[in-house]
N, C-alpha and C positions, 0 to 999 in steps of 0.2 A: 781364400777358399781352401779348406782342408780336404773336402770330399773330392773324389774323382769325377763325380757326376751330380748335377743338381738341376731340377726343373721346377718352375713355378709360374703362376699366372699373374700378370700385371693387371691390376684392376684400377679404376679411377681413383680410389682411395690411396692405393700404394703410389700411384703416379703423382698425386698431390703431395704426399709425404716427401717424395724425392725432390720435387720442385721447390718445396719450402726449406729443404736442407741445403747442403753444400753440393751443388750439381755442376762442378767445374770439369773441364777436360781432364781425363784420367787414363791410367793404364790398367790392364788386367794381367794377372799371371795365369790366366786360363783362356780357353776359347769360348766364344759366346755366339749363340744363334738365336735370333728373335723372329718369331712367326707372328706377323700382324694379322689378327682376325677381324678386329674392328678398331676404328680410330685412325689417328694420324701420328706420324713420327717425324720429327726434325732431327736429322743425324749429322753431326759434325765428325767427319773421319777423313783421313788422308789430307787434313788441313783445308777442307772445304765442306760446306753444308749443303744438304739436300733434304727436301720434304717429300714424304711418301704417305699415300693414303692406302689403307688396307684394301685388299690382301697384298702382303709383301713378305719378303724374307730379307734379313740382314745378318751377315756373318762378320764377326769382329775377331780377328786372330789376336793371340796374346801379344802384348807389347805395343799394340797400336794405340796411339793417343786418340781418344774419341769422347764424345758427349752426346747424350740423347735427351730429347724433350718430347713428351707425348701430349696429345690433345684429343679430347673426345670429338666424335662426329655424330651429330644428332643425339647427343647425350650418352653415346656408347663408346667404350674403350675396352679392348681385350687383346693382350699380347701374351703369347707363350714365350718364356725366356728359358733357354737351355744353356747351362754352363758346364764345361767339362775340361779336364786336364788333357794335354796333348797325348799322354801315354794311354789314354782311355781307348782311342782308336788310332794307334800309331801308323797303321797301314794306309790311312786316308789323309793324314795331316799334310804331307807335301802336296798332294793333289789339291786339297782345299786351299792351301796358300797360293798355288799357281792359278787356280780357278777364280778366286775371289780377290786377289791382291789389288786389282785395278777396278773392281766392280763389286763393292761390298754389299750393295743394295739391289734387289731384284723385285720389280712389281709383277704380280701374278694375276691371271684372270680368275674370276670367281667360277666355281663349278666343282665337278666331281673330284678332279685331281687335288685341288686345294683342300676340299673337305676331307680327303684321305690323309693329307698331311696333318690336319688338326686332330683327326682321330688317332694318329700315331702319337701325337703329343699327349693326348688323354690317356692312352694305354701306358706310356712311359710314366706319367704321373701316378697312375694306379699302381704300377709296379713299385714305385718308390715308397708307396704307403704300406707295402708289405713289411712284416717284421724283419725279414732278411731279403732285401731286394736282390734279384739275380742279375749280376753284372753282364753275363753273356747275353741275356735277353735284352738288356738295355743297349748294349753295343750293337746288336743285330737291328734293333728298331731305329737307333740313331743313324746307322749306316743306310738303312732303307729310306729314312727321311731325306738324307742328302742325295740319294739316288733319284728320288722323286723330284726333288728340286732341279737337279741337273736335267732330268728327262723333260721337265716342263720348259726349261730354257731352250732345249733342242727343238721342241715343238714350235716355239715361237720363231725360231730361226728358219724352220721349214716353210713358213709363210712367205719368206723371201724367195726371189727367183734363183735359179741354179748358180748363176754367176756370183750373186751375193753370198749364197751358202758357201761356195768354194772359198771366196775371199775371207769370210768369217773363220773358216776352219784354218786357213793359212795364217791368219792373224793370231789365232789362239796358239798355234805352234810357235809363232814368233815370240809371244808373251812367255811361253814356257822356257824358250831359249834365253830370253832376256833375264828371267828370274835367276837363271843359273850363271849368267855371265856378265851382268851389268857392272860389277865391281872391277872387271878386268880391263876396262877401257877399250873394249872391242868396237870396231867400226861397223858401219852399215853393210859394207862388203862382207864382213864375217857372217852376219845373219843371213844375207842373201845367198851366200854360198851354201850355208847349212840347209837352206830351204830349196836349193836347186833352182834358183831364179836370179834374174838380174836385180841390181840395186834399184833401178828405175821402176821395175814392176812391183817390188816390195814397197817402195815409197808410194806408188799409186794405190795399192791396197790399203796402206795405212791412212792415206788421205780420204779414201772412200769410207773407211770404218770409223776413224777417229778425228778426221779433219786436221790431222797433224802429220808431219814428216816423221820418218823413223828416228832421225837424230833428235827431234823434239821429244819423242816418247822416251828414248833412252835417257835424255837429260832430265826429264820429269821424274823418271823412276829413280835415278841417282839422287836427285834433290829431295825426293820424298824420304829416301833412306837417310840422307844427310840431316833432315829435320828430326827424324826419329832418333838418330845418334846424338844430336844436339840436346835433346830434352831427356834422354834416358841414360846418358853416360857423362863422365867427366873428361872425356877426351878433348884435346885441344882442337882448335879450328884446323890447324895444319895436319894433325893426325887424321881427322875425319876426311879432309880433302884428299890426302894421300891414299887412304883406304878405298876411296871411290874413284881412284885413277887420275886425280888432279895433282900434277907434280909441283905446282906452285900455289902457295896460299893466296896470293893476290888474284890469280886467275879464278880460283875456286870462289873467292869472295865476290868477284865481279859477276860471275855467272849466277851465283846464288841471289845477289841483289837484283840483277836484271829479271830473274824469274819471280822472285817473291816480294820485291819492293823493300827488303830489309837486308842488312848484312847478317851473316851467321850469328855474330855476337848480339845484335839487336833482337834477332828472333829468339835466341836462347833466353835472353833476359825477360822478354815478354811472356814466353811460355812458362818460365819459372814462377812469374807472378800469378799466372792463371792456375797453375797446378798447386801452388802452395796454399 
């Protein structure tokens, strides 16, 4: 994609064309936001698949291996697809990566808030039809759209009791810390200390929110990055393991196989076949 910003509507006809073409897992050199108005999306991202029925939003950061397949519901399908370069809204990019890296897809309730999101897409689409689209207007509208999505997620969390709300907020802070430090080989104690709590309490929150321990979440994040590096770079297995804090190739290989069921080499070869 050469443009900084692009928006279009995915119709049943366009979806069929994609399905009949080469729809393998692939990478983007841009960010992508999908607003599902009608229909269903099956999304393979972060090396797992999930099915979503509209209304929903899905954010795919550049460089993430993913694949989408769409289906009509009661004969209807309508997705707004927004693609933009990182430099289009640089002040938001890090926030978006931290916010969506472990939850690319969000199911939303029908109603006024979602209707406003769709309206913003329509306004952006109208602006792009102008002889000379105004980038500042598009940036403002796109930032507003992301703000609406985040506000809607916060509303959903308010339905939880105060203890759950506090735990969710603490867990988000942990995820932000994790994103900045997971390659350093830091321990559970490091994150607990940064959050001014004991390792026991932090693990309790993680199990309540994700049904996993902090160590398991750290390991999952590192291995997701390892998979990304295996399919997007020519680095050796040893180099990738060392970059992610594994001092020995054999230990990295064993952890990877235990988590994914394949060795790093087997995974790389399988993904190359899929992408090629």
